Every structure is written in structure tokens, then in C-alpha cells.
C-alpha positions as CSV (number, residue, x, y, z in Angstrom):
1,M,0.1,-4.9,14.9
2,D,1.1,-1.4,16.0
3,V,-0.9,1.7,14.9
4,I,1.2,4.8,14.8
5,E,-0.2,8.3,14.0
6,L,1.9,10.2,11.4
7,L,-0.5,13.0,10.8
8,P,-4.0,13.6,12.1
9,R,-5.4,11.9,8.9
10,L,-2.5,9.3,8.4
11,H,-1.7,6.2,10.5
12,L,1.0,3.6,9.9
13,L,-0.1,-0.1,10.6
14,R,3.0,-2.0,11.3
15,F,2.9,-5.9,11.0
16,P,5.6,-8.4,12.0
17,V,6.6,-8.3,8.3
18,G,5.9,-5.1,6.4
19,Q,3.5,-2.3,6.9
20,A,0.4,-0.4,5.5
21,Y,-1.0,3.1,5.8
22,L,-4.4,4.3,6.4
23,W,-5.4,7.8,5.0
24,R,-8.6,9.7,6.0
25,D,-10.5,12.2,3.8
26,G,-13.5,13.2,5.9
27,D,-15.7,10.0,6.2
28,E,-13.6,8.0,3.7
29,L,-10.6,5.9,4.4
30,T,-8.0,4.7,2.0
31,L,-5.6,1.8,2.7
32,I,-2.3,1.8,1.1
33,D,-1.3,-2.0,1.1
34,A,-2.9,-4.6,3.2
35,G,-0.5,-6.6,5.1
36,T,0.0,-10.5,5.0
37,I,-2.5,-13.3,4.8
38,G,-5.1,-13.0,7.7
39,S,-4.5,-9.2,8.1
40,G,-8.0,-8.3,7.0
41,R,-9.8,-8.7,10.4
42,V,-6.8,-7.2,12.2
43,I,-7.0,-4.1,9.9
44,A,-10.7,-4.0,10.5
45,D,-10.3,-4.1,14.3
46,A,-7.6,-1.2,14.0
47,V,-10.2,0.9,12.1
48,R,-12.8,0.3,14.9
49,A,-10.1,1.3,17.5
50,L,-9.8,4.6,15.7
51,R,-13.6,5.0,16.1
52,R,-14.3,4.4,12.5
53,D,-16.4,1.7,10.9
54,P,-14.5,-0.7,8.5
55,S,-17.1,0.0,5.8
56,D,-15.5,3.5,5.7
57,V,-12.6,1.9,3.9
58,R,-13.5,2.8,0.3
59,R,-10.4,1.6,-1.6
60,I,-7.2,-0.6,-0.9
61,V,-4.4,0.6,-3.2
62,L,-1.6,-2.0,-3.5
63,T,1.9,-0.8,-4.2
64,H,2.8,-4.4,-5.6
65,F,1.7,-8.0,-5.4
66,H,4.2,-9.4,-2.7
67,E,2.5,-11.4,0.1
68,D,3.4,-8.9,2.7
69,H,1.7,-6.2,1.1
70,A,-1.3,-7.8,-0.8
71,G,-2.0,-11.0,1.3
72,G,-4.7,-9.3,3.2
73,A,-6.5,-7.4,0.5
74,G,-9.1,-10.0,-0.5
75,E,-10.2,-10.6,3.1
76,L,-10.4,-6.8,3.9
77,A,-12.3,-6.1,0.7
78,A,-14.8,-8.9,1.5
79,L,-15.3,-7.3,5.0
80,T,-15.5,-3.7,3.9
81,G,-16.7,-3.7,0.2
82,A,-13.6,-1.7,-0.6
83,E,-12.4,-1.4,-4.2
84,V,-8.9,-3.0,-4.7
85,L,-6.5,-1.3,-7.0
86,A,-3.0,-2.4,-8.4
87,H,-0.9,-1.7,-11.5
88,G,-1.9,-3.6,-14.5
89,R,1.4,-5.6,-14.6
90,D,0.8,-6.8,-10.9
91,A,-2.9,-7.1,-11.1
92,P,-3.2,-10.6,-12.6
93,V,-0.9,-11.8,-9.7
94,V,-3.2,-10.2,-7.1
95,R,-6.3,-11.8,-8.7
96,G,-4.5,-15.2,-8.6
97,E,-4.5,-15.7,-12.5
98,M,-0.7,-16.2,-12.6
99,P,2.1,-16.8,-10.2
100,G,4.3,-13.8,-9.5
101,P,8.0,-13.9,-10.7
102,P,10.4,-14.6,-7.8
103,P,12.9,-12.1,-6.8
104,V,16.5,-12.3,-8.1
105,F,18.3,-12.5,-4.8
106,E,21.8,-11.0,-4.0
107,D,23.8,-13.3,-1.8
108,W,23.6,-10.8,1.1
109,E,19.8,-10.9,0.9
110,L,19.3,-14.6,1.3
111,P,19.5,-14.6,5.1
112,I,17.4,-11.6,5.4
113,H,14.7,-13.2,3.3
114,A,14.9,-16.5,5.1
115,E,14.3,-14.6,8.5
116,A,11.3,-12.7,6.9
117,V,9.7,-16.0,5.6
118,R,9.8,-17.4,9.2
119,H,7.4,-14.6,10.2
120,L,4.9,-14.9,7.3
121,P,1.6,-16.6,7.9
122,Q,1.1,-20.0,6.0
123,G,-1.8,-20.8,3.6
124,A,-3.4,-19.2,0.6
125,P,-4.8,-15.8,0.5
126,L,-8.3,-14.9,-0.2
127,R,-8.2,-13.3,-3.6
128,P,-10.1,-10.1,-4.3
129,E,-13.1,-10.5,-6.7
130,R,-12.2,-7.6,-8.7
131,V,-9.0,-5.5,-9.1
132,T,-9.0,-2.2,-10.8
133,E,-6.0,-1.8,-12.9
134,L,-3.8,1.3,-12.6
135,S,-1.3,3.0,-14.9
136,D,1.5,5.6,-14.5
137,G,0.0,9.1,-14.2
138,D,-3.4,8.1,-13.0
139,V,-4.9,10.4,-10.3
140,L,-7.0,8.6,-7.5
141,D,-9.8,10.3,-5.7
142,F,-8.2,10.8,-2.2
143,G,-5.7,12.9,-0.5
144,G,-6.6,15.8,-2.8
145,G,-5.7,13.8,-5.9
146,A,-3.1,10.8,-5.3
147,R,-0.9,10.4,-8.5
148,V,0.2,7.0,-9.4
149,V,4.0,6.7,-10.1
150,H,5.0,3.5,-11.9
151,V,8.3,2.4,-10.4
152,P,9.2,-1.0,-11.9
153,G,12.1,-3.0,-10.6
154,H,10.9,-4.4,-7.2
155,T,8.2,-6.0,-9.3
156,E,7.1,-5.2,-12.8
157,G,4.0,-3.4,-11.5
158,S,5.4,-1.6,-8.5
159,I,3.9,1.8,-7.9
160,A,4.3,4.8,-5.5
161,L,1.6,7.3,-4.7
162,Q,2.3,11.0,-4.4
163,L,-0.1,13.4,-2.6
164,P,1.2,16.8,-3.8
165,E,-1.3,18.8,-1.8
166,H,-0.2,17.2,1.4
167,G,3.6,16.7,0.6
168,V,3.2,12.9,1.2
169,L,4.8,10.1,-0.7
170,F,4.1,6.4,-0.4
171,T,7.0,4.5,-1.9
172,G,6.0,0.8,-1.5
173,D,9.2,-1.3,-1.4
174,T,11.2,0.8,-4.0
175,V,12.6,2.6,-1.0
176,A,13.2,1.2,2.5
177,A,14.7,2.3,5.8
178,A,17.4,0.1,7.3
179,P,16.0,-1.3,10.6
180,V,19.0,-0.5,12.8
181,T,20.5,2.7,11.2
182,G,17.4,4.1,9.6
183,S,19.4,4.9,6.5
184,V,17.3,5.3,3.4
185,M,18.1,2.8,0.6
186,P,16.7,1.0,-2.4
187,G,14.4,-1.9,-1.3
188,V,15.6,-5.4,-1.3
189,F,14.3,-8.7,-2.9
190,N,14.1,-7.1,-6.3
191,L,13.2,-8.6,-9.7
192,D,15.7,-6.2,-11.2
193,R,17.8,-4.1,-8.8
194,A,19.2,-1.7,-11.5
195,R,15.6,-0.9,-12.5
196,T,14.7,-0.5,-8.8
197,V,17.7,2.0,-8.3
198,A,16.4,4.0,-11.4
199,S,13.0,4.0,-9.9
200,F,14.4,5.1,-6.6
201,Q,16.0,8.0,-8.4
202,R,12.7,8.9,-10.1
203,L,11.0,9.2,-6.6
204,A,13.9,11.2,-5.2
205,D,13.1,13.8,-7.9
206,L,9.6,14.3,-6.6
207,D,8.7,16.9,-3.8
208,A,7.8,15.3,-0.5
209,D,8.1,16.2,3.1
210,L,6.8,12.9,4.5
211,A,7.9,9.7,2.8
212,C,6.3,6.3,3.8
213,F,8.2,3.1,3.0
214,G,7.0,-0.5,2.9
215,H,9.6,-1.3,5.5
216,G,11.2,0.8,8.0
217,D,10.4,4.1,9.7
218,P,9.1,6.9,7.5
219,V,10.9,10.1,6.9
220,T,8.7,12.6,8.6
221,R,10.3,15.9,7.6
222,G,12.4,17.0,4.6
223,A,11.8,13.6,2.8
224,S,12.9,15.0,-0.7
225,T,16.3,16.1,0.7
226,V,16.9,12.7,2.4
227,L,15.9,10.8,-0.8
228,R,17.9,12.9,-3.0
229,K,21.0,12.4,-0.8
230,A,20.4,8.7,-0.7
231,A,19.9,8.6,-4.5
232,D,23.2,10.3,-5.1
233,T,25.1,7.8,-3.0
234,C,23.5,4.4,-4.2
235,A,25.1,2.5,-6.9
236,S,23.2,0.2,-9.4
237,P,25.3,-2.8,-9.1
238,R,26.8,-3.9,-5.9
């Protein structure tokens, strides 16, 4: 796993598939997404390498239930005592109470998905004992007040997090950056692409200087301008 500093209080944690973000407020840490199955100890080691104690991780906010974002949540919560939070529509899947609906793949996405699956760890995740359910408009106690933005389409309970005080936006998989070109686009492997595009456009209307995606390099300056330009050019059906 690569650990990349984006801001003095923000680090990107990059896994073979997907990525997470670690935010610091004084002595408290917040993790946005938690990597794949088996990532809990890896993340705990990364926290120690940053000269912090894993117990400083107070909350794990999941942008959606997919394995590459929620697979490590239960393990890390057990190691740290952190609270796990997810939108109410995805929380039952995170808890293991029901299976998550599969994406509706477009033909061009199938080989990309097959390649991603090759890199995912096998086995069943350790489920969090408790998951706090979130709703659109909730404000979480980190980053000067992190606003929950419900962005359905990738999953029913996909969320983004906006930190207005710091100009930071965590988009989850509603937005992605292409691996080769870096171009910003709606995320892939969606439950409903049209709703994902609509959610992408909602995020483009927010003010942000730094945008952090579930996949691909963040936009580190002028994020709102980049997102709005991409939103203007993306079409709902392909």
C-alpha cells in the first residue's frame, strides 16, 4: 500500500484496487473508506508509520458497500474501536444482513471488472459489530463539519463527504479519474449509470479545491472547475 500526503492533515492510502483517505483533526483520525478484505492491519501499520496510534482512528466513514471500500472496515474497527458509519441504504450490506445488488455492467466495463477482481483478496470480510446509519445532509464531527451528500447510482447508498471549511470533497466512486489520461469521469460498475451521472452533476455544483476519488489521482487544485467541465461533457447513456 502506498501512503501519499495530500495536505498536512490528509493522506491517501492506495491499495492494489481502490483507495482510502486518512484525515487528522488534532489527536483524532478519521478514515474515509477502509480498503479490501485484510486491509485493517495494513492500515493500522500505516497509522503507526505516521507516528500515530491506531486507537486515534475514531471513525470509519464508508462511501458505499463495495468490497474494495468496505472490506477492511470490520477488521480495523475491531483493532481500533472506531465507529463505522454508512448510509442507511448500504448499512445492511455492510453489516452482512443482506447481499448487495450487483452492478449493471456495460459491455466495455466487463474486461476492466475482470482485471480488478483478479487483484481482490478472497474470503469473507469481518463484519463491523455496529454501523451508524447516515442520511443526506448529516454533518459529522470532523474536518470542521463534514457534510454527508447522498449520491445514489453507483450503489443505492453511495455518499460523498464535503468539508467546506477546507475546500475538500470525497466523492467515493461516483467520480473517478482515468488511470492513464487522468481525465475525470463518472465512476464505473454502477447499479444505475443515469443516476450516477445525475449524482456526478450534483457534486460538480459543490465548491471544492481538492477532490478525492475512490479510484484515480485526486484533483489537487481547482477541483470545482474540473468537475463542472467534466459534468458538462458527460452524457447519461453511452
